[in-house]
C-alpha positions as CSV (number, residue, x, y, z in Angstrom):
1,X,-0.1,-0.1,0.2
2,X,1.9,3.3,-1.2
3,X,0.3,6.2,-0.6
4,X,1.4,9.8,-2.2
5,X,0.5,13.4,-1.5
6,X,-1.2,14.1,-4.3
7,X,-0.1,17.2,-6.5
8,X,-2.9,18.6,-9.3
9,X,-1.2,17.1,-12.5
10,X,-0.7,13.2,-10.5
11,X,-4.4,13.3,-9.5
12,X,-5.1,14.2,-13.9
13,X,-3.2,11.1,-14.6
14,X,-4.8,9.1,-12.6
15,X,-8.3,10.4,-13.1
16,X,-7.6,9.8,-17.3
17,X,-5.8,6.8,-16.4
18,X,-8.6,5.0,-14.5
19,X,-11.3,7.3,-17.7
20,X,-9.3,5.5,-19.7
21,X,-9.9,1.8,-18.1
22,X,-13.3,2.3,-17.4
23,X,-14.0,3.1,-21.2
24,X,-12.5,0.1,-22.3
25,X,-14.2,-2.5,-19.4
26,X,-17.1,0.3,-18.3
27,X,-16.5,-1.7,-14.5
28,X,-14.8,1.7,-12.6
29,X,-17.5,2.8,-9.5
30,X,-17.0,5.6,-7.8
31,X,-18.4,7.3,-4.2
32,X,-17.7,9.4,-2.3
33,X,-18.4,11.0,1.3
34,X,-17.3,14.1,3.1
35,X,-16.7,14.2,6.8
36,X,-16.2,17.1,9.1
37,X,-13.4,16.4,11.1
38,X,-13.2,18.1,14.0
39,X,-9.6,20.3,14.8
40,X,-7.5,22.5,16.5
41,X,-6.9,25.8,15.3
42,X,-5.5,27.8,17.8
43,X,-4.9,27.9,21.5
44,X,-8.0,26.7,23.0
45,X,-9.8,27.3,19.5
46,X,-11.7,24.3,18.5
47,X,-11.9,24.1,13.7
48,X,-13.8,22.2,12.3
49,X,-11.5,20.4,8.6
50,X,-14.1,19.0,5.9
51,X,-12.3,15.8,4.1
52,X,-13.6,14.4,1.4
53,X,-12.7,10.7,0.5
54,X,-13.5,8.8,-2.4
55,X,-13.3,5.1,-3.2
56,X,-12.6,3.8,-6.5
57,X,-13.3,0.3,-7.4
58,X,-13.4,-1.9,-10.6
59,X,-9.1,-1.0,-11.3
60,X,-7.2,-4.0,-12.0
61,X,-5.9,-5.4,-8.1
62,X,-2.0,-4.6,-8.8
63,X,-3.7,-1.2,-9.2
64,X,-5.1,-1.1,-6.6
65,X,-4.8,-0.8,-2.4
66,X,-3.9,3.1,-2.6
67,X,-4.6,6.0,-0.7
68,X,-3.9,9.3,-2.5
69,X,-4.1,12.3,0.1
70,X,-4.2,16.4,-2.1
71,X,-4.6,18.6,0.5
72,X,-3.4,22.7,1.0
73,X,-1.2,23.4,3.0
74,X,0.2,19.6,2.9
75,X,-0.1,17.0,5.6
76,X,3.4,17.6,7.1
77,X,2.0,18.7,10.7
78,X,3.0,16.7,13.6
79,X,5.3,14.3,12.2
80,X,3.3,13.1,9.1
81,X,0.7,11.1,10.8
82,X,-2.0,12.4,8.7
83,X,-1.0,10.6,5.4
84,X,0.2,7.5,7.5
85,X,-2.8,7.0,9.9
86,X,-5.4,7.6,6.7
87,X,-2.8,3.9,5.3
88,X,-4.4,2.6,8.9
89,X,-7.4,3.6,8.1
90,X,-8.5,2.2,4.5
91,X,-6.4,-1.0,5.5
92,X,-8.8,-1.4,9.1
93,X,-12.0,-0.3,6.7
94,X,-11.5,-2.9,4.3
95,X,-11.5,-5.6,6.3
96,X,-14.2,-4.8,8.6
97,X,-16.0,-4.5,5.3
98,X,-15.4,-7.9,4.8
99,X,-13.6,-6.6,1.1
100,X,-10.1,-6.9,-0.1
101,X,-8.2,-3.8,0.3
102,X,-6.5,-4.2,-3.4
103,X,-9.7,-3.9,-4.7
104,X,-10.2,0.0,-3.9
105,X,-8.3,2.8,-4.3
106,X,-9.0,5.8,-1.8
107,X,-8.6,9.5,-2.9
108,X,-8.3,12.0,0.3
109,X,-9.0,15.9,-0.4
110,X,-8.4,17.5,2.7
111,X,-10.1,21.8,2.6
112,X,-8.7,23.8,5.6
113,X,-8.8,26.6,7.0
114,X,-5.7,25.9,9.4
115,X,-2.2,26.6,8.2
116,X,-0.8,23.6,9.5
117,X,-2.6,19.9,8.6
118,X,-1.4,17.5,10.3
119,X,-1.9,14.3,13.8
120,X,-3.9,11.5,13.4
121,X,-7.0,12.7,15.3
122,X,-9.1,11.8,12.3
123,X,-8.4,8.6,11.6
124,X,-11.0,6.8,12.7
125,X,-13.3,9.1,11.8
126,X,-11.7,8.0,8.2
127,X,-11.9,4.6,9.1
128,X,-15.8,4.9,9.2
129,X,-16.0,7.2,6.3
130,X,-14.6,4.5,4.0
131,X,-16.1,1.5,5.7
132,X,-19.6,3.8,4.6
133,X,-18.6,4.2,1.1
134,X,-17.7,0.4,1.0
135,X,-20.6,-0.5,2.2
136,X,-22.8,2.0,0.9
137,X,-23.8,2.6,4.3
138,X,-25.3,6.4,5.3
139,X,-23.5,8.5,8.2
140,X,-25.4,10.2,10.7
141,X,-25.3,13.5,10.3
142,X,-25.5,14.6,13.9
143,X,-22.6,12.8,15.3
144,X,-18.9,14.4,15.2
145,X,-16.1,11.7,16.2
146,X,-12.5,12.5,16.7
147,X,-9.7,10.2,18.1
148,X,-6.8,8.4,15.9
149,X,-7.4,4.3,13.9
150,X,-4.7,1.7,16.2
151,X,-3.8,-0.9,13.7
152,X,-5.8,-3.4,15.8
153,X,-9.4,-1.0,14.9
154,X,-9.5,0.2,19.1
155,X,-9.2,4.1,18.5
156,X,-6.9,5.8,20.0
157,X,-6.4,9.2,22.5
158,X,-5.5,12.8,21.3
159,X,-5.5,15.8,22.0
160,X,-7.8,19.2,22.2
161,X,-10.5,17.3,22.9
162,X,-12.4,20.1,24.7
163,X,-11.8,22.9,22.5
164,X,-12.7,20.0,19.9
165,X,-16.4,19.5,21.4
166,X,-17.0,23.5,22.1
167,X,-16.7,23.5,17.9
168,X,-19.0,21.0,17.7
169,X,-21.3,22.2,19.8
170,X,-21.0,25.3,18.0
171,X,-22.3,23.5,14.6
172,X,-25.5,22.3,16.3
173,X,-23.9,18.1,16.5
174,X,-25.6,16.1,18.6
175,X,-23.1,13.4,19.6
176,X,-19.3,13.5,20.1
177,X,-17.6,10.3,19.7
178,X,-14.1,10.8,22.0
179,X,-11.6,8.2,22.5
180,X,-12.6,5.6,26.0
181,X,-10.2,6.8,28.6
182,X,-10.0,10.4,27.8
183,X,-13.7,11.1,29.1
184,X,-11.1,12.8,32.3
185,X,-9.1,15.1,30.2
186,X,-6.0,16.4,32.2
187,X,-5.3,19.7,29.6
188,X,-1.5,21.0,29.1
189,X,-1.9,23.1,32.3
190,X,-2.7,20.0,35.1
191,X,-6.7,20.6,34.7
192,X,-8.8,18.2,35.0
193,X,-11.7,18.4,33.0
194,X,-15.0,15.8,32.8
195,X,-15.5,15.9,29.1
196,X,-18.9,14.1,29.7
197,X,-20.0,17.1,31.9
198,X,-18.6,19.7,30.0
199,X,-20.2,18.1,26.9
200,X,-23.7,18.0,29.0
201,X,-23.1,22.1,29.5
202,X,-22.6,22.6,26.0
203,X,-25.8,20.7,25.4
204,X,-23.9,18.2,23.5
205,X,-23.9,14.2,23.9
206,X,-20.1,13.2,24.6
207,X,-19.8,9.2,24.2
208,X,-16.3,7.5,24.7
209,X,-15.5,4.5,21.9
210,X,-13.0,1.9,21.9
211,X,-13.5,0.3,19.2
212,X,-14.1,1.8,15.7
213,X,-16.7,-0.9,16.0
214,X,-18.4,0.9,18.0
215,X,-17.7,4.1,16.5
216,X,-19.8,2.6,13.2
217,X,-22.4,1.8,14.8
218,X,-23.0,5.7,16.2
219,X,-22.8,6.8,12.2
220,X,-24.6,4.0,10.5
221,X,-26.8,1.7,13.5
222,X,-24.8,-0.8,11.9
223,X,-23.6,-3.2,14.9
224,X,-21.1,-5.9,15.6
225,X,-21.4,-9.1,17.7
226,X,-17.9,-9.2,19.3
227,X,-18.4,-12.3,21.1
228,X,-18.0,-14.7,18.2
229,X,-17.3,-18.0,19.6
230,X,-14.8,-19.7,17.4
231,X,-16.8,-22.9,15.6
232,X,-17.0,-26.3,17.4
233,X,-14.9,-28.1,14.2
234,X,-12.2,-25.6,14.7
235,X,-11.7,-25.5,18.5
236,X,-11.9,-28.9,18.8
237,X,-8.8,-29.2,15.6
238,X,-7.0,-27.0,17.5
239,X,-7.4,-28.1,20.9
240,X,-5.9,-31.3,19.3
241,X,-3.0,-30.2,17.6
242,X,-2.2,-27.6,20.7
243,X,-2.5,-31.1,22.9
244,X,-0.6,-32.9,20.3
245,X,2.8,-29.5,21.4
246,X,2.3,-30.0,25.4
247,X,2.3,-33.6,25.5
248,X,5.0,-34.2,23.4
249,X,7.3,-31.8,25.5
250,X,6.0,-32.7,29.0
251,X,6.9,-37.0,27.0
252,X,10.3,-35.8,26.1
253,X,11.5,-33.1,28.0
254,X,9.5,-33.0,31.3
255,X,12.2,-33.8,33.8
256,X,14.5,-31.4,32.3
257,X,11.4,-28.4,32.5
258,X,11.0,-29.6,35.5
259,X,15.0,-28.7,36.5
260,X,14.4,-25.9,34.8
261,X,12.2,-24.3,36.2
262,X,9.7,-26.2,39.1
263,X,7.0,-23.5,39.0
264,X,6.3,-22.6,35.4
265,X,6.4,-26.6,34.9
266,X,3.7,-26.6,37.7
267,X,1.8,-23.4,36.0
268,X,2.1,-25.9,32.8
269,X,0.8,-28.8,34.7
270,X,-2.3,-27.2,36.0
271,X,-3.2,-25.5,32.2
272,X,-2.7,-28.5,30.9
273,X,-5.8,-30.2,33.1
274,X,-8.1,-27.2,32.6
275,X,-7.9,-27.9,28.7
276,X,-5.0,-25.0,28.3
277,X,-2.7,-26.8,26.2
278,X,-1.2,-24.1,24.2
279,X,-0.1,-22.1,27.1
280,X,1.0,-25.2,29.0
281,X,3.3,-26.3,26.0
282,X,4.6,-22.5,25.8
283,X,5.5,-22.5,29.9
284,X,6.9,-25.9,29.3
285,X,9.2,-24.3,26.2
286,X,10.1,-21.7,29.2
287,X,11.7,-23.8,31.7
288,X,13.0,-26.2,29.2
289,X,15.4,-22.8,28.3
290,X,16.3,-22.4,31.9
291,X,17.3,-25.9,32.1
292,X,19.3,-25.6,29.3
293,X,20.7,-21.8,30.3
294,X,21.7,-23.5,33.6
295,X,23.3,-26.8,31.8
296,X,25.3,-24.0,29.0
297,X,27.2,-22.4,32.5
298,X,30.2,-23.4,32.2
299,X,30.2,-24.6,28.9
300,X,33.8,-24.3,26.6
301,X,33.3,-21.6,23.1
302,X,35.2,-25.5,21.5
303,X,31.5,-27.8,22.7
304,X,29.3,-24.4,21.6
305,X,31.2,-24.1,18.7
306,X,29.6,-27.9,17.6
307,X,27.0,-27.8,18.9
308,X,25.9,-24.3,17.1
309,X,26.9,-26.1,14.0
310,X,25.4,-29.2,14.7
311,X,21.7,-27.1,15.3
312,X,22.6,-25.1,12.0
313,X,22.7,-28.2,10.1
314,X,19.1,-29.2,12.2
315,X,17.8,-25.4,10.6
316,X,18.8,-25.8,7.4
317,X,17.2,-29.2,6.7
318,X,14.0,-27.3,8.5
319,X,14.2,-24.7,6.1
320,X,14.8,-27.6,3.1
321,X,11.9,-29.4,3.6
322,X,9.4,-26.2,4.6
323,X,10.0,-25.3,1.2
324,X,9.2,-28.2,-0.6
325,X,5.7,-27.8,1.3
326,X,2.9,-26.1,-1.3
327,X,0.7,-23.9,0.7
328,X,-2.9,-23.9,1.0
329,X,-5.6,-21.6,2.8
330,X,-5.7,-24.7,5.3
331,X,-2.2,-24.9,6.2
332,X,-1.2,-21.3,5.7
333,X,-1.2,-20.4,9.1
334,X,0.8,-22.7,10.1
335,X,3.6,-22.3,7.9
336,X,4.2,-18.7,8.2
337,X,4.3,-19.1,12.1
338,X,7.1,-21.5,11.3
339,X,8.8,-19.5,9.1
340,X,8.5,-17.0,12.3
341,X,10.1,-19.6,14.1
342,X,12.6,-19.9,11.9
343,X,13.3,-16.3,11.2
344,X,13.5,-16.2,15.0
345,X,16.0,-19.9,15.3
346,X,18.4,-17.5,12.8
347,X,18.7,-14.1,14.7
348,X,19.1,-16.4,17.9
349,X,21.9,-18.5,15.9
350,X,23.8,-15.9,14.5
351,X,23.8,-13.8,18.1
352,X,25.1,-17.5,19.7
353,X,27.6,-17.2,16.9
354,X,28.9,-13.8,17.7
355,X,28.9,-14.5,21.5
356,X,31.6,-17.7,20.5
357,X,33.2,-15.5,18.4
358,X,33.9,-12.5,20.7
359,X,34.3,-14.9,23.2
360,X,31.5,-13.6,25.4
361,X,30.4,-16.6,27.9
362,X,28.3,-14.4,29.9
363,X,25.2,-14.3,27.3
364,X,27.1,-17.3,26.0
365,X,24.6,-19.6,28.2
366,X,21.0,-18.0,27.6
367,X,22.0,-17.6,24.1
368,X,22.6,-20.5,23.1
369,X,20.4,-22.6,25.0
370,X,17.4,-20.1,23.3
371,X,19.1,-21.1,20.4
372,X,18.8,-25.1,21.1
373,X,15.3,-25.3,22.5
374,X,13.9,-23.1,19.7
375,X,15.7,-26.0,16.8
376,X,14.6,-29.0,18.7
377,X,10.9,-28.6,19.8
378,X,10.7,-26.7,16.2
379,X,10.4,-30.2,14.2
380,X,7.2,-31.3,16.6
381,X,5.5,-27.9,14.0
382,X,6.5,-29.8,11.0
383,X,4.5,-33.1,12.4
384,X,1.5,-30.6,13.1
385,X,2.1,-29.4,9.0
386,X,2.0,-32.7,7.9
387,X,-1.2,-34.3,9.3
388,X,-3.1,-30.6,7.7
389,X,-4.7,-31.6,4.5
390,X,-7.1,-30.1,2.0
391,X,-7.6,-26.3,1.5
392,X,-8.0,-24.2,-1.2
393,X,-4.8,-23.7,-3.3
394,X,-2.8,-20.6,-3.1
395,X,-1.4,-19.0,-6.1
396,X,1.9,-17.5,-6.4
397,X,0.8,-14.5,-7.4
398,X,-2.0,-14.5,-4.5
399,X,1.0,-14.9,-2.2
400,X,3.0,-12.5,-4.0
401,X,0.4,-10.0,-3.7
402,X,-0.8,-10.7,-0.1
403,X,3.4,-10.3,0.8
404,X,3.4,-7.2,0.0
405,X,1.1,-5.8,0.9
406,X,1.6,-6.6,4.9
407,X,5.8,-5.5,3.8
408,X,3.8,-2.7,2.8
409,X,1.3,-2.6,5.9
410,X,4.3,-3.3,8.0
411,X,6.5,-0.4,7.0
412,X,3.4,1.6,7.0
413,X,2.8,0.5,10.6
414,X,6.1,1.3,12.4
415,X,6.0,5.7,10.4
416,X,3.1,5.3,12.4
417,X,4.7,4.5,15.1
418,X,7.9,6.9,14.3
419,X,5.3,9.6,13.6
420,X,3.8,10.1,16.8
421,X,6.6,9.5,18.7
422,X,8.1,12.4,17.2
423,X,4.6,14.7,17.6
424,X,5.1,13.5,21.5
425,X,8.7,14.6,21.8
426,X,9.6,10.9,22.1
427,X,12.2,10.5,20.0
428,X,14.7,12.2,21.7
429,X,15.0,8.9,23.7
430,X,17.9,7.1,22.5
431,X,16.7,3.9,23.9
432,X,12.9,5.0,21.5
433,X,14.7,5.6,18.3
434,X,17.0,2.5,18.4
435,X,13.6,0.5,19.1
436,X,11.9,2.2,15.9
437,X,14.5,1.5,13.8
438,X,15.1,-1.5,14.4
439,X,11.4,-2.4,13.5
440,X,12.3,-0.3,10.8
441,X,15.0,-2.4,9.7
442,X,12.8,-5.4,10.0
443,X,10.2,-4.0,7.8
444,X,13.6,-3.5,4.9
445,X,14.6,-7.5,6.0
446,X,10.3,-8.0,4.5
447,X,11.2,-5.9,1.9
448,X,14.1,-7.8,0.6
449,X,12.2,-11.2,1.5
450,X,9.8,-10.3,-0.6
451,X,11.5,-8.8,-3.5
452,X,13.7,-12.9,-3.7
453,X,10.5,-14.3,-4.2
454,X,10.4,-15.8,-0.2
455,X,6.5,-14.1,-0.1
456,X,6.1,-16.9,3.2
457,X,9.7,-14.9,4.8
458,X,8.1,-12.0,4.5
459,X,4.5,-12.8,5.9
460,X,5.9,-13.8,8.7
461,X,8.1,-10.9,9.5
462,X,5.3,-8.4,8.5
463,X,3.2,-9.5,10.9
464,X,5.6,-10.3,14.2
465,X,6.3,-6.3,13.3
466,X,2.6,-5.0,13.3
467,X,2.4,-6.5,16.1
468,X,5.5,-5.8,18.2
469,X,4.8,-1.6,16.7
470,X,1.0,-2.2,17.9
471,X,1.7,-3.0,21.2
472,X,3.9,0.0,21.3
473,X,2.0,2.2,20.6
474,X,-0.8,1.6,23.0
475,X,2.2,1.5,25.6
476,X,2.8,4.5,25.1
477,X,-0.6,6.3,25.1
478,X,-1.8,4.5,28.1
479,X,-3.3,6.3,30.2
480,X,-5.0,5.7,34.0
481,X,-3.4,3.2,35.8
482,X,-4.6,-0.4,36.5
483,X,-7.7,0.3,35.6
484,X,-7.0,1.3,32.0
485,X,-5.0,-1.4,31.6
486,X,-7.8,-3.7,32.6
487,X,-9.7,-2.2,29.7
488,X,-7.1,-2.1,27.2
489,X,-6.3,-5.9,27.4
490,X,-10.2,-6.6,27.5
491,X,-10.7,-4.7,24.3
492,X,-8.1,-5.8,22.5
493,X,-9.2,-9.2,23.7
494,X,-12.3,-9.2,22.6
495,X,-11.0,-8.1,19.5
496,X,-8.7,-10.8,18.7
497,X,-11.1,-13.2,19.9
498,X,-14.1,-11.9,17.2
499,X,-11.5,-12.1,14.4
500,X,-9.9,-15.8,15.3
501,X,-14.1,-16.0,14.5
502,X,-14.7,-15.3,11.2
503,X,-11.5,-16.6,10.4
504,X,-13.4,-20.5,11.9
505,X,-16.5,-18.3,10.4
506,X,-14.8,-19.5,6.8
507,X,-13.8,-22.7,7.6
508,X,-10.5,-21.5,8.4
509,X,-7.9,-23.3,10.5
510,X,-6.8,-20.2,12.8
511,X,-3.8,-22.3,15.0
512,X,-1.9,-19.8,15.8
513,X,-4.8,-16.5,17.0
514,X,-6.2,-18.9,19.1
515,X,-2.6,-20.1,20.9
516,X,-1.6,-16.9,21.3
517,X,-5.5,-15.5,22.7
518,X,-5.0,-18.4,25.0
519,X,-1.1,-17.6,26.1
520,X,-2.6,-14.1,26.1
521,X,-5.2,-14.8,28.7
522,X,-3.1,-16.6,31.3
523,X,-0.7,-13.9,31.5
524,X,-4.3,-11.2,31.5
525,X,-4.7,-13.5,34.6
526,X,-1.1,-13.3,36.1
527,X,-1.7,-9.5,35.9
528,X,-5.2,-9.8,37.7
529,X,-3.8,-11.2,40.3
530,X,-0.2,-9.1,40.8
531,X,-2.8,-6.1,41.2
532,X,-3.8,-7.2,44.1
533,X,-0.6,-7.3,45.8
534,X,2.2,-5.4,43.8
535,X,0.8,-3.1,40.9
536,X,3.5,-1.0,40.3
537,X,5.9,-4.1,40.4
538,X,8.0,-4.8,37.6
539,X,6.8,-8.2,37.3
540,X,3.1,-7.0,37.3
541,X,3.8,-4.2,34.3
542,X,5.5,-7.8,32.8
543,X,2.3,-9.9,33.1
544,X,-0.1,-6.6,31.6
545,X,2.8,-6.4,28.3
546,X,3.1,-10.2,27.4
547,X,-0.8,-10.8,27.4
548,X,-1.2,-7.6,25.5
549,X,2.0,-8.9,22.9
550,X,0.3,-12.4,22.6
551,X,-3.1,-10.2,21.8
552,X,-1.1,-8.3,19.4
553,X,-0.1,-11.2,17.7
554,X,-2.9,-12.9,17.6
555,X,-4.6,-9.8,15.9
556,X,-1.8,-9.9,13.4
557,X,-2.3,-13.4,12.0
558,X,-5.9,-13.2,12.3
559,X,-6.2,-9.9,9.4
560,X,-3.9,-12.1,7.6
561,X,-6.0,-14.7,6.8
562,X,-9.0,-12.9,6.2
563,X,-7.5,-10.6,4.1
564,X,-6.2,-14.0,1.8
565,X,-9.6,-14.8,1.8
566,X,-11.6,-11.7,0.7
567,X,-8.3,-11.4,-2.3
568,X,-9.2,-15.3,-3.0
569,X,-13.0,-14.7,-2.7
570,X,-13.1,-18.2,-0.8
571,X,-15.5,-18.2,2.4
572,X,-15.5,-20.4,3.4
573,X,-12.7,-22.3,2.1
574,X,-12.4,-26.1,0.1
575,X,-13.2,-28.7,2.7
576,X,-10.0,-29.9,4.7
577,X,-8.9,-32.6,7.8
578,X,-6.9,-32.3,10.3
579,X,-5.3,-36.5,10.4
580,X,-5.3,-36.9,14.5
581,X,-3.4,-40.1,13.9
582,X,-0.1,-38.2,12.9
583,X,-0.8,-36.6,15.3
584,X,1.1,-38.8,17.6
585,X,3.6,-37.8,20.7
586,X,6.4,-40.5,20.0
587,X,9.1,-40.3,22.9
588,X,12.4,-39.7,21.5
589,X,15.4,-41.5,21.8
590,X,17.7,-40.2,25.3
591,X,20.8,-39.8,22.0
592,X,18.7,-37.0,20.8
593,X,19.2,-35.2,24.5
594,X,22.1,-33.1,25.3
595,X,23.9,-33.7,28.1
596,X,26.7,-31.3,30.0
597,X,29.6,-32.0,27.5
598,X,28.7,-34.7,24.9
599,X,26.2,-33.7,21.2
600,X,23.4,-34.8,20.4
601,X,23.4,-38.7,19.0
602,X,21.5,-37.0,16.1
603,X,22.5,-38.7,13.0
604,X,23.6,-35.0,11.6
605,X,27.0,-34.7,11.0
606,X,29.5,-31.7,12.4
607,X,30.0,-29.3,10.4
608,X,32.2,-26.4,10.3
609,X,31.6,-22.8,12.1
610,X,33.0,-21.2,9.1
611,X,29.5,-23.0,6.7
612,X,27.4,-21.7,9.3
613,X,25.0,-18.5,8.1
614,X,25.9,-15.2,8.6
615,X,23.8,-13.8,6.4
616,X,21.6,-12.4,9.7
617,X,24.9,-11.4,12.2
618,X,24.6,-8.1,12.6
619,X,20.4,-7.7,12.6
620,X,21.2,-10.9,15.1
621,X,23.2,-8.1,17.4
622,X,21.1,-5.1,16.8
623,X,18.1,-7.0,17.9
624,X,19.6,-8.0,21.5
625,X,19.9,-4.0,22.5
626,X,16.5,-3.9,20.9
627,X,15.5,-6.1,23.4
628,X,17.3,-4.3,25.7
629,X,15.2,-0.8,24.4
630,X,11.9,-2.8,24.5
631,X,12.4,-3.2,28.6
632,X,13.1,0.5,28.7
633,X,9.6,0.7,27.0
634,X,8.0,-1.5,28.9
635,X,7.0,-4.2,26.0
636,X,8.8,-7.1,26.2
637,X,8.7,-9.6,23.8
638,X,7.4,-12.8,24.7
639,X,8.6,-16.2,24.6
640,X,6.5,-18.7,23.1
641,X,6.0,-21.9,21.6
């Protein structure tokens, strides 16, 4: 998805192209709506900006998915967030409407009397406007809105709301939608203003909304059932798959996990008894990392070098295997999840190689343990992949389109993060700018994968980047203490479960989406429990961050599946089966386990360290730095099975 600051000559060229295509095919359709966005034109002075949105449908898909902005003055205020937020608005609007983004182009014309146009405060309203065009819905003329659109469909906070409410009242609007959490608005002078009461004094109904779904209902009357549940058959398939992952880890590595972290081990058993098998598997996975970290405390560099070479050979075999699998609408979720884990393993591999080459014995045990556990457990995901058959085959052309879309969307999301951080003055922090730069590097990785035809790799990196940036944006603008944190987690969780339910209603198999919600629920529970003790503790905050991160991962995965189905026009997708017989947990031989001072007795030969792929070495080094930065931002990337 690309966006340009549209000059008249460019607009003329686009119009001419559309006219020519329409003349030849007779299939171009346009529809327009004007929204009246609330803005601030000066100190304590509200204003209304007229924004005309035009949706163009019918061009070939390779010409679709674009947002063009025409404005005078140019929208450069607040770091150019008007432009990046309009892209987010288009993606969210088309997905909510059940349409492919590449089926549409959007033209945005801004008629403003203010000196400077900028900021994301109109993007929630633009999302509603785009949705109304796609669904041919009328907008209630008595309602206006302020609030920024988030990549997950929630509504984020904005500034100058009291002045915007006053402007709306003066112009005769009866209802003003504002971001939930800003009912008690804190002005720049520190004054706390109850905006609902302010609205009553002015004769305006001020309504806080947390999601664009709620906003759409106020504007159009259309409602969404965010309490949808995954269909029983799909839920059963996901449960069987998750149980396999847990049981295989428990049978093969239960003793090691118990020795690594008794607390995680006991929590895993409890989760499994409750049927939360993915949570149980992830907790065993974390405990297993602790076990091997302790085992590698006194390891020699020569031993570590040989083990890394062994693991590298296994990883290369897995890459060759996954590259030979044909993606379908039924197995794509698992395939992208495997590529995500391969990418993580490659980063860990090169980080560990760097430790060895630098003689960094302090970091080596933990890095080596994470690498080793990631690779030895990755093969279980291949068994899950092989157990799934059927679904619609996915043409390479569609994978290319979807991959390119998400690589661009990831870049847009990170640009949005950067613009918002700049507007808040946060980019003066070295930690913040380093984090953003690292996310930009990841988007460049996704673009490189895409350019080289590695579409699933590009998807995996893009989804992870979108989820990470979304979690950071939420954390950056979170206000209101633990009550606000609890509300935010509930809202984001509802959006996550709603989207995975829609995937299941298309007969899709949202294994990763469902798994991340389940593990997120575990950390949500931990956060809830911690509030009774010391809610300001580091551990309490980390529970919140882990739950939020997992919910965002779930949303990213379910939205990409929905967009795929819309691109293919395949909802429901073709029939598929999950071969339960193939998901039997078979114990590995004792030779597969690492014993202190000995290499696993796999059939793989030990290769020379010089043969290890060092392509991602530099990336690995930067990612280590990023992990520290992310902690500073209070957004923790959780370990998961």
